N, C-alpha and C positions, 0 to 999 in steps of 0.2 A: 451728713453726707448722704447723697441719694443712693438708691439700690444700684443704679447703673454705674455710678462712680465707685461704689464699694467693690463691685465686680471687677472694674478695671484695675483698682488698686490691688485686689487679691491676685488677679491673673498676672499683673506686673510683678508682684512679689514672688509668685510661683516661677516666673521666668528667671528672676534673679537667682533664686535658689537652685534652679536647674543649671544655670551657667556656672555657679560656684561649684556645684557637685561635679560637673563635667570636667572642670579644671583638675580635680583630684582623681578622676576615674581613668582607667586605662584607655589608651587611644582607640582601641578597638570597640569600646562600648558604644552602643547606638543611643542617640538622644530620643527620648519619648516624644512622639508627635503631639503638637498642641491640640486641645479638644476643639471640635467645631463650635463656631460662634453663632448662636441663634438669636442674639440680640438685634441683629439686622441693622447695626449702626444706629441704635436707638429708634428704629422704626418698628412696624408691626407686620403681621401676616394676615392677609384677607383671603378667606376661602373662595375657591373658584366656583362660579355659579354652576358649572357643569358637574361638579362633584359635591354639591351640598345644597341644603343642609343634610341631605342623605349621604350615605357612604357609597363609594364606587367599589366594584369588584376588582380584585387584583388579577391581571391577565394570567391565565394558567393555573390559578388556585381555586379549588372547590372544596367544600361549599363556600359560597360567598355570603354577603349580607342580605338582610331582609329587603324585599323589593315591593314595588307598587303592584296591586292587583290589576292585571291588564284589562279587566272588565270595567274598571273605574279609573281612566287616565287622570293623572295629576296635572292640574292647571295652576301654575303659580300666579301671584299677584303681578300686575304690570305688563301682561302680555296681550291684553285686549279681550280675552275671554272671561267667562265667569270662573273665578278661582274655586278650586275644590280642595278637599283635605286628603291627607295620607290614609289610604286603605291598604292594609298589608295583604300580601299574596299568601293565603293559607294553604296553597298547594305545595309549599316548601316542605320537602320530606324530612328536613333536619329538625323540625319542631317536635318536642315531646308533647304528649296529649294535653297536659295541663296548660302548657304555653299556648297551644293552638286554641283551646277552649277559651282561655282568657282573652286572646286577641280577637277571636270570633265575636265575643260579646262586645268588645270595643268597636269593632267594625260595624256591627248591627246598630249600635247606639248612634254612631256618626251618620250612618245612612238614614237613620230615622230623624235626624235633624240636630243632634248634639254637635257642639263645637269641639273639634279634635285638638287637644292640647299638645304642645311640646313642652318639655321641661322649662326651656327658656321663657316661653310666653306665659308660663304659669308661675314664674318667680320662685322656682325651687332649684336646688343644686342640680347640675347637669349629669353628675355621675361619670363613670368611665365605661366605655369609650365615648359616651354622649358628649363629653366636653369637647371632643374634636368637631362636633357638628357646629360649634360656634366658629367665630372668625369670619363672619359675614352677616351684615355689612360692616360690623365692627371688628377690628383686628384682634388677634391674639398677640400677647407680648411675652418675652422670655427675660428672666433675670437669672444669671448664672454666677455662682460662687464656687469655691473649692468643695464645699460640703453640701450644697443644696442647689437645686434648680427649681425655680418657680415659674409656672405658666399662668398668665393672668388673662382673664376675660373681662373686659370693661363692663359688660352687662351684669349689673348687680355686684360688681367687683368680686367675682368669684376667682379663687386662687387654688391651683394645685401645687402641692409641695412634694418634691421628689428628693429623698435623701440619697446622697451619692456614695457609692462604694461601701455600703454597709449591708448586713443581712436584714431580713424582715424581722419585725417584732415577734417575740415568741408566741404571744396570744393576742393578736390585734383585735380590738373591738370593732364590730362592723360600723362603717361610717359612709357618708356620701361619696368621699373620694378615696377611701380605703388606705391601705398601707403601701405606699409607692417607694420602691428603691430603684436607683438608676446606676448606669455605668456608661462610659464611652467605649464604643467598639469601632475603631478607625474613624470614619467620618459620620458615624451615627450615634445618637443618644438612644440607649435602650432602657425602657422603663418596664418594670414588672410590678403589677398591682394585685393585691389580694385584700381580703377584709372589706369587701364592698357591700353596702347595705342593699337589701332587696327592695327598699323604698324607691330606689332610682330605676329608671328605664334605660334601655341600651341605645335607643335611637329615636328618630322622629315618627316611627311606626308604633311607638309605645310598647316595644318588646320587653317583656319582663325577664327576670333572671333570679337565680337562687343565691344564697350567700356562699356557695362554692365557686362562684365566678372568679376567674383569673384572667387578666388581660395583659398581654405582652405587646409593647409598642416599639417601633423603630422610627425615629425622626431624623431626616436627612435634608441638607440643603443641596439643591440641584440647579441645573441650568445656570451655571456661573453665578450663583448667589441670588438669582432672581426669583427662585421658587423654593418652597418647602414642601416636602412629601412626608406624610405620616402613614405607615402601614401598621396593622395590628392584627392580633389573633385573640378571639374570644373563646375561652375554654370553660364550659359549665356543664358537667355531665348530668346534672339534674334537670337542665332545661333543653339541651340539644344533644342529638345523637353523636355528632362529631364537632370538634372545634371548627369555627369558621373565621374567615379573615375578611378584611376590608381595607379601604384606603381613603385618605382625604388629602387634597392638595391645596396649597395656598400660594399667593403671590406677595412679594414684598410691597409694602405700602408705607410711605413716609407720613405717618399720622401721629399726633400726640396721644398719649394715654390719658383719657379723660374719664371722670366719674359718670357712670350711667346707672341710674337707679331704676329698678324694674317698676313699671307704671303702677301707680296706686289706683284703687278702684277698678282693677282689671276684672271684669265680670264675664259671665257665660263660660266658665271654665268647664272643661270636659270631666275632670276628676278631682284634681287638687283644688282646695278652697283657700283663698286668702282671707284672713280675718278682717271683717269690716264692722265698724261701730254702727249701731242703730241710729245714733244722733251725733252731731258734732260735739267735740269735747272742748270747744272754745266759745 
């Protein structure tokens, strides 16, 4: 049975249990609302070009995400100009000194001719909230069961696993995707993640973090089911003076979930290195 069919079976079972329970409950009891369905009728969610792969600021919320240094405008591929790389704006007052120094070194290396990596282009796990920067051009996919939500990125088949309605592990070991627990809050999926490895970066600007990082997300379907909106708060007292927030938006796309393997022999990496043999093994 496929993951999608399993989900449908579980949800159907949940509905039957709810109906049976309501028959025995007092007439005044209110039926619990069904959770939002992020499976998009077996479709996926593609990030909007205007909001990615960088994060958008949430109107009225400060501080916001890391942004491009205005002295070095970003030029993406396919617009007719010479493409450039992401250069972070180090005038951001929310960066702790070690973070600013780390990013300054990275900026200088890029400006001196190095290729600026993103986690996705370097074939490494995307981390949180970096995972949200995916979903373009390849969609994100959701699989929902009663006990777990999985968010899938076809690029290198990366998967986030969110345990539903349970507490965090007592002593989670730091990992790329951390210890994520979730719950439904009305029309939103709320995810709280701790235990994130400092090997990961936060965004396309290569922003580092400590293992004190905590990320809280709210995923909502909007615009009559045509759009998906994810807002998040990054809280890391060792890296930032204040928690900061950001947003990523996606549109529904009717596309099959296909296997996409990160390109082999991906050279000229900014930082991470993919192991490559000196000679063929065949």
